[in-house]
DODREN-330600 format. One record per residue (C-alpha): x, y, z; residue in three letters. Coordinates in pm, 1 decimal. Each point is the difference from the previous one (the first is absolute). Example, Ala and Ser with C-alpha at 12.3 -4.5 7.8 and 13.67 -1.06 7.14 Angstrom:
# DODREN-330600
NODE, 1230.0, -450.0, 780.0, ala $
NODE, 137.0, 344.0, -66.0, ser $
# end
This chain:
# DODREN-330600
NODE, 11017.4, 3311.5, -11571.5, unk $
NODE, 232.1, 102.1, 280.5, unk $
NODE, -90.3, 156.7, 332.6, unk $
NODE, 8.6, 379.4, 19.6, unk $
NODE, 271.1, -39.2, 261.2, unk $
NODE, 245.7, -231.9, -177.7, unk $
NODE, 155.8, -92.2, 332.7, unk $
NODE, -327.8, -124.2, 148.3, unk $
NODE, -151.7, -346.1, -25.8, unk $
NODE, -244.9, -4.1, -293.0, unk $
NODE, -360.2, -10.4, 116.0, unk $
NODE, -147.0, -343.6, 56.2, unk $
NODE, -202.6, 1.8, -321.6, unk $
NODE, 315.3, 62.9, -207.8, unk $
NODE, 187.6, -270.4, 190.8, unk $
NODE, -286.6, -243.1, -57.7, unk $
NODE, -5.5, 68.8, -373.8, unk $
NODE, 379.1, -31.9, -28.9, unk $
NODE, 1.7, -324.5, 200.2, unk $
NODE, -284.1, -164.8, -190.6, unk $
NODE, 145.9, 98.9, -339.0, unk $
NODE, 358.3, -76.9, 111.2, unk $
NODE, 102.0, 343.8, -127.0, unk $
NODE, 380.9, 5.9, -19.8, unk $
NODE, 1.2, 382.0, 8.3, unk $
NODE, -76.3, -23.1, 373.6, unk $
NODE, 262.9, -263.3, 77.1, unk $
NODE, 196.7, 116.2, 305.1, unk $
NODE, -229.5, 298.5, 61.5, unk $
NODE, -203.7, -199.1, 251.4, unk $
NODE, -15.8, -352.6, 139.4, unk $
NODE, -298.7, -223.9, 67.0, unk $
NODE, -5.5, -181.4, 336.9, unk $
NODE, -241.0, -286.8, 55.6, unk $
NODE, -114.8, -35.1, 360.9, unk $
NODE, -114.0, -362.3, -38.6, unk $
NODE, 345.1, -121.7, -113.8, unk $
NODE, 222.0, 269.1, 158.8, unk $
NODE, 175.5, 37.2, -338.3, unk $
NODE, 54.8, 320.2, -198.8, unk $
NODE, 21.4, 22.0, -378.3, unk $
NODE, 71.2, 229.5, -290.9, unk $
NODE, -298.5, 134.9, -198.5, unk $
NODE, 108.4, -226.2, -286.9, unk $
NODE, -16.3, -323.4, 200.9, unk $
NODE, -136.5, -282.6, -221.0, unk $
NODE, -161.8, -182.4, 294.1, unk $
NODE, -382.0, -12.8, 16.0, unk $
NODE, -141.9, 325.1, 132.9, unk $
NODE, -78.2, -11.3, 374.1, unk $
NODE, -328.1, 130.3, 140.1, unk $
NODE, -0.5, 380.1, 30.9, unk $
NODE, -83.9, -7.4, 371.4, unk $
NODE, 321.5, -196.2, 65.6, unk $
NODE, 222.3, 265.6, -162.9, unk $
NODE, 202.3, 282.4, 151.0, unk $
NODE, 204.5, 231.4, -222.9, unk $
NODE, 341.8, 133.1, 97.3, unk $
NODE, 212.7, 271.1, -158.7, unk $
NODE, 331.5, -174.9, 65.9, unk $
NODE, 110.0, -362.4, 36.2, unk $
NODE, 157.1, 87.5, 334.5, unk $
NODE, -338.4, 114.9, 130.7, unk $
NODE, -154.4, -335.2, -93.2, unk $
NODE, 283.0, -191.4, 166.3, unk $
NODE, -17.2, 220.1, 309.9, unk $
NODE, -367.5, -98.7, 25.4, unk $
NODE, 95.3, -368.0, 4.9, unk $
NODE, -46.5, -100.3, -365.9, unk $
NODE, 259.5, -200.6, -190.7, unk $
NODE, 81.0, 28.3, -373.4, unk $
NODE, -180.0, -215.8, -253.4, unk $
NODE, 213.3, -277.1, -148.9, unk $
NODE, -186.9, 17.2, -328.3, unk $
NODE, 8.4, 368.7, -100.4, unk $
NODE, 317.2, 67.7, 204.2, unk $
NODE, -22.3, 360.9, 132.0, unk $
NODE, 379.1, 24.6, -15.2, unk $
NODE, -35.6, 32.2, -379.7, unk $
NODE, -227.8, 304.9, 16.4, unk $
NODE, 158.7, 322.7, -124.8, unk $
NODE, 82.4, 253.8, 267.8, unk $
NODE, -235.0, 283.5, 70.6, unk $
NODE, 168.1, 269.1, -206.4, unk $
NODE, -220.4, 273.2, 144.4, unk $
NODE, 170.6, -45.7, 335.5, unk $
NODE, 350.9, -75.2, -123.0, unk $
NODE, 36.8, 294.3, -234.0, unk $
NODE, 61.6, 367.6, 60.0, unk $
NODE, 80.3, 204.3, 306.5, unk $
NODE, -285.1, -75.9, 239.9, unk $
NODE, 143.7, -116.3, 332.8, unk $
NODE, -151.9, -348.1, -15.4, unk $
NODE, 134.9, -45.0, -354.2, unk $
NODE, 353.5, 87.2, 107.1, unk $
NODE, -24.2, -221.4, 307.6, unk $
NODE, -125.2, -292.4, -209.0, unk $
NODE, 291.8, 37.1, -240.2, unk $
NODE, 236.5, -11.8, 296.8, unk $
NODE, -171.8, -311.3, 133.9, unk $
NODE, 32.7, -159.4, -345.2, unk $
NODE, 374.3, 67.9, 19.6, unk $
NODE, 23.7, -176.0, 336.4, unk $
NODE, 1.7, 302.3, 231.2, unk $
NODE, -163.7, -197.2, 281.8, unk $
NODE, 224.0, -304.5, -16.5, unk $
NODE, 263.6, 152.6, 227.5, unk $
NODE, -173.4, 320.1, 114.1, unk $
NODE, -307.4, 101.3, 199.4, unk $
NODE, -322.2, 174.8, -96.9, unk $
NODE, 135.5, 304.8, 182.6, unk $
NODE, 301.1, 0.7, -233.6, unk $
NODE, -231.4, -33.2, -300.3, unk $
NODE, -214.3, 288.9, 123.2, unk $
NODE, 306.1, 219.2, 44.1, unk $
NODE, 110.0, -65.7, -358.2, unk $
NODE, -332.2, 130.5, -133.3, unk $
NODE, -16.5, 291.0, 243.8, unk $
NODE, -277.3, -117.5, 233.3, unk $
NODE, -38.9, -123.2, 354.8, unk $
NODE, -42.9, -371.7, 56.3, unk $
NODE, -358.8, 25.3, 126.6, unk $
NODE, -98.4, 221.0, -292.6, unk $
NODE, 145.1, -243.9, -252.8, unk $
NODE, -176.8, -294.1, 163.3, unk $
NODE, -328.6, 191.0, -6.9, unk $
NODE, 43.2, 89.1, -368.1, unk $
NODE, 64.8, -361.8, -94.5, unk $
NODE, -296.7, -124.1, 201.5, unk $
NODE, -234.2, 264.8, -142.2, unk $
NODE, 110.3, -35.7, -361.4, unk $
NODE, 96.4, -367.2, -31.4, unk $
NODE, -170.0, -168.1, 293.8, unk $
NODE, 334.7, -138.4, 116.9, unk $
NODE, 306.5, 119.8, 192.3, unk $
NODE, 346.3, 41.0, -155.8, unk $
NODE, 108.6, -320.0, 175.2, unk $
NODE, -301.6, -184.8, -145.9, unk $
NODE, 87.4, 120.8, -350.4, unk $
NODE, 364.2, -97.1, 44.8, unk $
NODE, -87.6, -346.2, 129.2, unk $
NODE, -254.2, -68.8, -273.8, unk $
NODE, 240.2, 114.9, -270.6, unk $
NODE, 272.9, -234.7, 123.9, unk $
NODE, -225.1, -303.1, 42.0, unk $
NODE, -176.0, 41.1, -333.7, unk $
NODE, 335.5, 27.1, -178.0, unk $
NODE, 117.8, -311.6, 183.6, unk $
NODE, -320.5, -176.1, -107.0, unk $
NODE, 69.6, 86.5, -363.1, unk $
NODE, 356.5, -131.1, 22.7, unk $
NODE, -118.2, -320.0, 166.1, unk $
NODE, -266.6, -52.2, -265.5, unk $
NODE, 190.0, 92.8, -316.3, unk $
NODE, 365.9, -82.3, 65.7, unk $
NODE, 224.9, -277.3, 126.7, unk $
NODE, 187.4, 239.6, 227.5, unk $
NODE, 85.6, -174.5, 330.8, unk $
NODE, -224.7, 108.0, 286.7, unk $
NODE, 295.7, 147.8, 184.9, unk $
NODE, 67.6, 221.2, -302.5, unk $
NODE, -368.8, 90.0, -24.9, unk $
NODE, 12.2, 120.1, 361.2, unk $
NODE, 305.7, 211.8, -77.8, unk $
NODE, -153.4, 142.0, -318.4, unk $
NODE, -313.6, 100.8, 191.9, unk $
NODE, 204.7, 186.3, 260.1, unk $
NODE, -11.4, -243.3, 291.1, unk $
NODE, 313.7, -25.4, 209.8, unk $
NODE, -45.6, -367.0, 79.0, unk $
NODE, -181.4, -306.9, -128.0, unk $
NODE, -165.8, -48.2, 338.0, unk $
NODE, -152.2, 348.9, -5.1, unk $
NODE, -120.5, -54.4, -355.3, unk $
NODE, -161.3, -335.5, 75.6, unk $
NODE, -170.7, 140.7, 309.0, unk $
NODE, -134.7, 307.5, -180.5, unk $
NODE, -121.8, -206.5, -296.6, unk $
NODE, -178.9, -253.4, 222.4, unk $
NODE, -162.1, 265.5, 215.5, unk $
NODE, -124.8, 204.4, -294.4, unk $
NODE, -91.7, -267.6, -254.9, unk $
NODE, -66.6, -300.9, 225.0, unk $
NODE, 233.2, -222.7, -199.5, unk $
NODE, 371.8, -71.5, -21.2, unk $
NODE, 200.0, 149.4, -287.4, unk $
NODE, 82.8, -347.9, -128.6, unk $
NODE, -373.8, -66.9, -51.0, unk $
NODE, 11.6, 222.8, -307.8, unk $
NODE, 268.3, -219.6, -151.3, unk $
NODE, -220.9, -301.1, -71.6, unk $
NODE, 35.9, 23.7, -376.1, unk $
NODE, 258.5, -35.9, -274.9, unk $
NODE, 253.7, 282.8, 16.6, unk $
NODE, 242.7, 139.1, -260.1, unk $
NODE, 325.2, -188.3, -40.4, unk $
NODE, 270.5, 140.1, 228.4, unk $
NODE, 244.2, 212.3, -195.8, unk $
NODE, -257.5, 133.7, -244.9, unk $
NODE, -72.3, 371.5, -4.8, unk $
NODE, -248.2, 96.3, 267.3, unk $
NODE, -336.2, 103.0, -146.0, unk $
NODE, -244.3, 236.3, 170.9, unk $
NODE, -327.2, 155.4, -106.2, unk $
NODE, -33.1, 380.9, 18.7, unk $
NODE, -365.6, 102.9, -14.8, unk $
NODE, -149.4, 323.7, -132.8, unk $
NODE, -342.7, 153.8, -69.9, unk $
NODE, -101.4, 4.3, -366.0, unk $
NODE, 32.3, 154.1, -247.9, unk $
NODE, 378.0, -9.9, -24.1, unk $
NODE, 195.3, 101.5, -311.3, unk $
NODE, 301.2, -225.5, 45.4, unk $
NODE, 102.4, 39.3, -363.4, unk $
NODE, 24.7, 376.9, 44.9, unk $
NODE, 205.9, -43.6, 314.3, unk $
NODE, 243.2, -231.7, -180.8, unk $
NODE, 21.6, 243.1, -291.5, unk $
NODE, 102.6, 281.3, 234.9, unk $
NODE, 259.1, -214.1, 176.4, unk $
NODE, 132.3, -143.0, -326.5, unk $
NODE, 83.7, 343.2, -134.1, unk $
NODE, 214.1, 70.7, 306.2, unk $
NODE, 144.2, -344.8, 75.1, unk $
NODE, 371.3, 5.2, 80.7, unk $
NODE, 194.1, -275.0, -180.8, unk $
NODE, 158.4, -234.7, 252.2, unk $
NODE, -224.5, 121.0, 284.1, unk $
NODE, -342.8, -56.8, -153.6, unk $
NODE, -152.2, -195.3, -287.7, unk $
NODE, -351.8, 82.2, -119.5, unk $
NODE, -166.4, -194.1, -278.5, unk $
NODE, -358.9, -8.1, -127.5, unk $
NODE, -129.8, -205.6, 291.6, unk $
NODE, 224.9, 52.2, 301.8, unk $
NODE, 237.8, 216.1, 202.6, unk $
NODE, 326.0, -143.2, 142.3, unk $
NODE, 271.7, 155.5, 209.3, unk $
NODE, 289.7, -81.6, 227.7, unk $
NODE, -52.8, 69.1, 371.1, unk $
NODE, 173.7, -43.5, 333.3, unk $
NODE, 358.1, 75.0, 99.3, unk $
NODE, 338.3, -118.3, -128.6, unk $
NODE, -1.1, -259.3, 280.2, unk $
NODE, -358.0, -120.7, -56.0, unk $
NODE, -98.9, 84.9, -358.7, unk $
NODE, -315.5, -128.1, -163.7, unk $
NODE, -241.2, 66.0, -282.4, unk $
NODE, -372.3, 38.2, -43.2, unk $
NODE, -247.5, -18.8, -285.3, unk $
NODE, -348.7, 152.2, -7.4, unk $
NODE, -259.7, -107.8, -255.6, unk $
NODE, -376.8, -30.9, -27.9, unk $
NODE, -162.0, -291.2, 183.1, unk $
NODE, -154.2, -252.5, -237.3, unk $
NODE, -373.5, 1.5, -58.6, unk $
NODE, -247.8, 248.7, 140.6, unk $
NODE, 168.1, 37.5, 338.3, unk $
NODE, 45.2, 364.2, 94.4, unk $
NODE, 363.2, -36.3, 101.2, unk $
NODE, 357.2, 27.2, -118.3, unk $
NODE, 241.4, -291.0, 30.1, unk $
NODE, 323.1, 50.9, 190.5, unk $
NODE, 283.8, -244.7, -57.7, unk $
NODE, 289.3, 52.6, 239.2, unk $
NODE, 340.3, -162.3, 27.6, unk $
NODE, 261.7, 76.7, 264.3, unk $
NODE, 1.6, 279.3, 254.9, unk $
NODE, -44.0, -37.0, 375.1, unk $
NODE, -318.9, -140.2, 154.9, unk $
NODE, -16.8, 298.0, 236.3, unk $
NODE, -33.1, 229.6, -304.5, unk $
NODE, -298.6, -177.6, -157.7, unk $
NODE, -271.3, 223.2, 143.5, unk $
NODE, 188.1, 313.7, -102.4, unk $
NODE, 46.8, -139.3, -351.3, unk $
NODE, -374.5, -56.8, -28.5, unk $
NODE, -76.3, 347.5, 139.0, unk $
NODE, 242.1, 159.9, -246.7, unk $
NODE, -161.6, -178.5, -291.7, unk $
NODE, -349.8, 93.4, 113.3, unk $
NODE, 108.7, 363.9, -1.8, unk $
NODE, 199.6, -30.5, -322.2, unk $
NODE, -292.9, -149.3, -194.7, unk $
NODE, -262.7, 203.2, 190.9, unk $
NODE, -193.0, -311.3, 98.1, unk $
NODE, -192.7, 154.5, 289.8, unk $
NODE, -161.8, 280.3, -201.1, unk $
NODE, -377.6, 34.2, 16.3, unk $
NODE, -114.7, 99.6, -351.8, unk $
NODE, -350.0, 82.4, 126.5, unk $
NODE, 124.4, 251.2, 257.1, unk $
NODE, 235.7, 160.3, -252.9, unk $
NODE, -270.0, 28.4, -266.7, unk $
NODE, -246.0, 144.4, 251.6, unk $
NODE, 249.8, 269.4, 101.2, unk $
NODE, 120.1, 93.6, -350.5, unk $
NODE, -303.7, -75.4, -214.2, unk $
NODE, -169.8, 329.4, 78.4, unk $
NODE, 263.0, 184.0, -208.9, unk $
NODE, -102.8, 39.3, -364.1, unk $
NODE, 362.3, -32.6, -116.7, unk $
NODE, 66.1, -321.4, 191.9, unk $
NODE, -333.5, -181.3, -29.5, unk $
NODE, 48.0, -129.7, -355.6, unk $
NODE, 357.1, -104.9, 79.5, unk $
NODE, -115.5, -203.5, 299.2, unk $
NODE, -277.4, -160.5, -202.4, unk $
NODE, 239.5, -90.2, -280.0, unk $
NODE, 268.0, -149.2, 224.7, unk $
NODE, -143.8, -104.3, 338.9, unk $
NODE, 285.3, -245.3, 56.7, unk $
NODE, 286.5, 250.1, -12.1, unk $
NODE, 217.7, -9.8, 315.1, unk $
NODE, 295.4, 194.0, 141.9, unk $
NODE, 326.0, -152.7, -130.6, unk $
NODE, 227.9, 11.0, 302.6, unk $
NODE, 351.6, -143.2, 29.4, unk $
NODE, 189.1, -263.1, 195.5, unk $
NODE, 242.2, 222.4, 191.7, unk $
NODE, -20.5, 363.0, 106.0, unk $
NODE, 365.8, 83.3, -65.0, unk $
NODE, -12.6, -163.3, -341.2, unk $
NODE, -303.7, 212.2, -93.2, unk $
NODE, 171.2, 314.1, 133.9, unk $
NODE, 304.3, -63.3, -220.5, unk $
NODE, -222.5, -64.8, -300.5, unk $
NODE, -193.2, 321.7, 68.1, unk $
NODE, 312.1, 215.9, 13.6, unk $
NODE, 149.5, -156.9, -312.4, unk $
NODE, -334.9, 41.6, -176.4, unk $
NODE, -19.4, 375.2, 55.8, unk $
NODE, -45.5, 169.7, -337.8, unk $
NODE, 97.6, -306.2, -205.4, unk $
NODE, -206.4, -264.5, -176.6, unk $
NODE, -103.7, -326.3, 163.1, unk $
NODE, 230.4, -191.9, -235.6, unk $
NODE, 300.3, 220.1, 78.9, unk $
NODE, -65.5, -23.1, 373.9, unk $
NODE, -21.5, -376.8, -22.2, unk $
NODE, 330.5, -21.4, -187.8, unk $
NODE, 183.1, 214.8, 252.9, unk $
NODE, -151.8, -174.7, 301.1, unk $
NODE, 86.5, -340.2, -146.9, unk $
NODE, 363.8, 110.5, -37.6, unk $
NODE, 0.7, 111.0, 362.6, unk $
NODE, -142.5, -332.8, 116.4, unk $
NODE, 253.1, -202.4, -200.6, unk $
NODE, 296.4, 213.6, 108.2, unk $
NODE, -81.4, 44.7, 369.5, unk $
NODE, -244.9, -280.0, 82.2, unk $
NODE, 98.2, -332.3, 155.7, unk $
NODE, 37.8, -284.9, -252.6, unk $
NODE, -167.4, -329.4, 88.9, unk $
NODE, 225.0, -300.2, 46.6, unk $
NODE, -253.0, -207.6, -194.6, unk $
NODE, -204.9, 202.7, -251.2, unk $
NODE, -359.7, -105.7, -62.6, unk $
NODE, -160.2, 31.9, -344.8, unk $
NODE, 121.1, 350.2, -77.1, unk $
NODE, 16.3, 117.9, 361.2, unk $
NODE, 361.4, 80.0, 78.7, unk $
NODE, 25.5, 295.5, 241.5, unk $
NODE, -147.1, 141.8, 317.3, unk $
NODE, -72.9, 371.8, -28.1, unk $
NODE, 269.6, 209.6, 175.1, unk $
NODE, -55.1, 121.9, 355.8, unk $
NODE, 43.8, 357.6, 127.7, unk $
NODE, 334.2, -110.8, 146.2, unk $
NODE, 117.0, -103.1, -346.9, unk $
NODE, -91.8, 333.2, -161.5, unk $
NODE, 80.2, 256.2, 267.1, unk $
NODE, 356.9, 47.6, -124.7, unk $
NODE, -29.6, -150.8, -349.1, unk $
NODE, 115.0, 174.7, -317.1, unk $
NODE, -327.8, 3.1, -193.2, unk $
NODE, 105.0, 228.3, -282.0, unk $
NODE, 181.6, -296.2, -155.2, unk $
NODE, -335.0, -158.1, -93.3, unk $
NODE, -113.9, 314.0, -180.6, unk $
NODE, -175.9, 196.4, 275.5, unk $
NODE, 46.0, 373.7, 16.1, unk $
NODE, 199.5, 123.8, 297.4, unk $
NODE, -314.8, 155.2, 149.1, unk $
NODE, -193.6, -330.4, -16.7, unk $
NODE, 296.9, -190.7, 141.7, unk $
NODE, 27.7, 245.4, 288.4, unk $
NODE, -372.2, -32.3, 71.6, unk $
NODE, 15.9, -380.6, 16.9, unk $
NODE, 303.3, 7.9, 226.8, unk $
NODE, -165.3, 265.2, 214.3, unk $
NODE, -321.9, -191.2, 47.4, unk $
NODE, 198.1, -317.7, 72.6, unk $
NODE, 176.0, 186.9, 280.8, unk $
NODE, -331.6, 143.5, 123.7, unk $
NODE, -151.3, -349.7, 17.9, unk $
NODE, 298.7, -129.8, 194.8, unk $
NODE, -17.7, 301.3, 232.8, unk $
NODE, -374.3, -41.5, 54.3, unk $
NODE, -96.5, 340.2, -140.3, unk $
NODE, -231.2, -172.0, -250.2, unk $
NODE, -157.0, -344.4, -0.6, unk $
NODE, -294.4, -204.4, -124.3, unk $
NODE, -158.9, -64.5, 339.7, unk $
NODE, -374.8, -74.1, -21.9, unk $
NODE, -94.2, 231.7, 287.0, unk $
NODE, 101.6, 306.0, -203.0, unk $
NODE, -282.8, 213.1, -133.4, unk $
NODE, 17.4, 105.9, -363.7, unk $
NODE, 85.1, 356.2, 102.4, unk $
NODE, 275.6, -112.0, 236.2, unk $
NODE, 145.7, -241.7, -256.0, unk $
NODE, 11.1, 251.5, -285.3, unk $
NODE, 129.0, 284.2, 220.0, unk $
NODE, 296.5, -209.1, 116.3, unk $
NODE, 91.5, -99.5, -355.1, unk $
NODE, -45.3, 346.3, -151.2, unk $
NODE, 245.3, 131.0, 258.4, unk $
NODE, 276.4, -194.7, -179.2, unk $
NODE, 190.4, 168.5, -285.5, unk $
NODE, -124.6, -112.6, -340.8, unk $
NODE, -337.3, -131.8, 126.3, unk $
NODE, -302.2, 208.5, -97.7, unk $
NODE, -373.3, -45.9, 67.5, unk $
NODE, -54.0, -205.9, -317.2, unk $
NODE, 272.2, -248.5, 95.5, unk $
NODE, -116.3, -23.0, 361.9, unk $
NODE, -362.7, -67.0, -95.7, unk $
NODE, 105.7, -247.0, -268.6, unk $
NODE, 197.6, -188.3, 264.9, unk $
NODE, -301.9, 7.9, 232.3, unk $
NODE, -212.1, -150.1, -275.7, unk $
NODE, 242.6, -271.1, -109.0, unk $
NODE, 202.1, -72.4, 314.2, unk $
NODE, -281.0, 27.2, 256.4, unk $
NODE, -298.2, -69.8, -223.5, unk $
NODE, -154.6, 307.8, 162.3, unk $
NODE, -352.0, 48.8, -140.8, unk $
NODE, 5.0, 379.2, 35.1, unk $
NODE, 343.4, 74.8, -150.5, unk $
NODE, -42.6, 277.4, -252.7, unk $
NODE, 285.8, 137.0, -218.5, unk $
NODE, -171.5, 328.3, -85.5, unk $
NODE, 308.7, 121.0, -190.7, unk $
NODE, -44.5, -275.9, -257.4, unk $
NODE, -28.7, 148.4, -348.8, unk $
NODE, -226.8, -275.5, -133.0, unk $
NODE, -248.2, 47.9, 285.1, unk $
NODE, -0.4, 376.4, -42.9, unk $
NODE, -86.3, -37.4, -368.6, unk $
NODE, -230.8, -301.7, 17.1, unk $
NODE, -234.1, 88.5, 286.7, unk $
NODE, -153.5, 302.5, -176.9, unk $
NODE, -190.3, -94.0, -314.2, unk $
NODE, 11.6, 337.9, -173.1, unk $
NODE, 362.2, -14.3, -116.1, unk $
NODE, 134.5, 219.9, 278.9, unk $
NODE, 267.1, -86.3, 255.7, unk $
NODE, -70.5, 23.9, 372.1, unk $
NODE, 254.3, 130.6, 246.8, unk $
NODE, 113.0, -229.4, 280.9, unk $
NODE, -198.1, 213.8, 244.9, unk $
NODE, -318.3, -14.5, -206.4, unk $
NODE, 40.7, -374.5, -52.5, unk $
NODE, 44.5, -56.1, 372.9, unk $
NODE, -315.9, 198.6, 70.3, unk $
NODE, -193.3, -196.2, -262.5, unk $
NODE, 118.7, -329.7, 152.4, unk $
NODE, -114.2, 79.2, 356.1, unk $
NODE, -325.8, -182.3, -64.8, unk $
NODE, 197.0, -308.5, -110.1, unk $
NODE, 146.5, -59.0, 346.2, unk $
NODE, 97.0, -246.7, 135.5, unk $
NODE, 37.9, -177.6, -337.5, unk $
NODE, 185.3, 260.3, -207.2, unk $
NODE, 266.9, -251.1, -106.2, unk $
NODE, -264.9, -211.0, -173.5, unk $
NODE, -117.5, 308.3, -186.1, unk $
NODE, 361.6, 55.7, -108.1, unk $
NODE, 29.0, -355.1, -131.0, unk $
NODE, -322.9, 29.8, -199.4, unk $
NODE, 89.5, 337.1, -150.8, unk $
NODE, 349.6, -116.6, -89.2, unk $
NODE, -139.7, -309.5, -167.4, unk $
NODE, -260.7, 192.0, -194.7, unk $
NODE, 271.2, 237.7, -124.8, unk $
NODE, 210.4, -276.5, -153.8, unk $
NODE, -47.9, -142.7, -351.5, unk $
NODE, -211.6, -313.2, -14.5, unk $
NODE, 198.5, -319.0, 56.9, unk $
NODE, -63.8, -356.8, -104.9, unk $
NODE, -261.5, -187.5, 208.5, unk $
NODE, 136.6, -181.4, 303.8, unk $
NODE, -114.8, -260.0, 249.6, unk $
NODE, -254.0, 130.7, 248.8, unk $
NODE, -128.2, -172.6, 310.5, unk $
NODE, -360.5, 95.3, 68.3, unk $
NODE, -61.9, 258.0, -276.3, unk $
NODE, 78.2, 71.6, -366.3, unk $
NODE, 295.1, 237.2, 0.1, unk $
NODE, 292.1, 117.4, -210.8, unk $
NODE, 366.7, 20.7, 89.7, unk $
NODE, 115.6, 298.4, 202.7, unk $
NODE, 308.4, 206.0, -74.3, unk $
NODE, 34.0, 271.9, 257.5, unk $
NODE, 192.8, 321.9, -32.6, unk $
NODE, 275.9, -99.9, 242.1, unk $
# end
């Protein structure tokens, strides 16, 4: 069960049951602090259960650390999935957390953060303390140190590079912060055999089960751009970085019963590591809370059987906002296959070729600068589509539109719809796939209008929007389930945590 207020700490009885049963569905939704050892753990910690009177439960890892507890070295709280309830949607704390994840407090103050989300500094501090039990600075500090702890534990990255990747300006500051918070030196976590230098860096990306990884790969495979991405039956690969510091990554399922994906990463700058991980967590929807989503949508008779049939379905986001925007425009009123062909031509013609290709990865996707004045009709686009892509490239460079995490869904879609050639469907599709926004809802979608009613009629966009009011703030998940249920059955695919079938979405 989940608490009636999904943002609140589950009651103690629920926490006790989850802790004693090591229920992975609650991983990251609360943390268990042990007063006798001053250590805090995930609910799934394999260590012997401590006495109940020695336990304090916290909603957020930062709250446990602010109270003087340090992370367990056995269950490793840095591997817990993020609390998707707080990092999704338009609630102020959610938008502020997304900004903190992007490093907003590395070179700015809490006052600056508050201004970006439209609040006063004191009000933002109070919200964080009331909802999370920790201040924005506490959350920022815990996020950095836990990521550093993961890098120290799982990689051979030099400690100076770990400090840089975690957002510390100097090694001295990093060492001091690590010692003060965890009562050990960073090098103390290096007392084991490490990967051979030069190998691809490997990191674990945790999630809450069930997770339909096979369905996610199936969606991405149908849209993979040759030269930019390669998707096979077990993994996703793509080129990343810049022409000066290119790299590649591969995402696959972690071996065994571990509820995690495996990231293999080669190249790129150390300072970009945290952003790479954050992008992938959004892209593969790793911080979703299936219980909260099912509780919100399961009351609807149309959605309940879909949720029961495919509890592991997630939002398939994308690596880069501009790339998704280009795909969305090219995909207007054409098939997925045709859109992929045209977008692949654009990437090959206007993207940056790699000096050293890697296993089918040959090009970086073009930037807005590369397309703002490009002749796109030569690849087969209509003049109207070409004008739209050039226009939105100019708007991105001018700052009229963006993919900033502090935007609300209404603000984001309004800015994009103001551009010629961008309608509500395209704007909401971009919100779903570029932002991973859980409430994006393309009400103009023909499949939705026909599939939501079960009597053979077609709903208008207005009627569909009214019907979906009760699905907030998870309308995008309803969209994914309805789209999937409307497609012909596909061959079975690999599922992590539940028996599923492959997913082929409408767009």
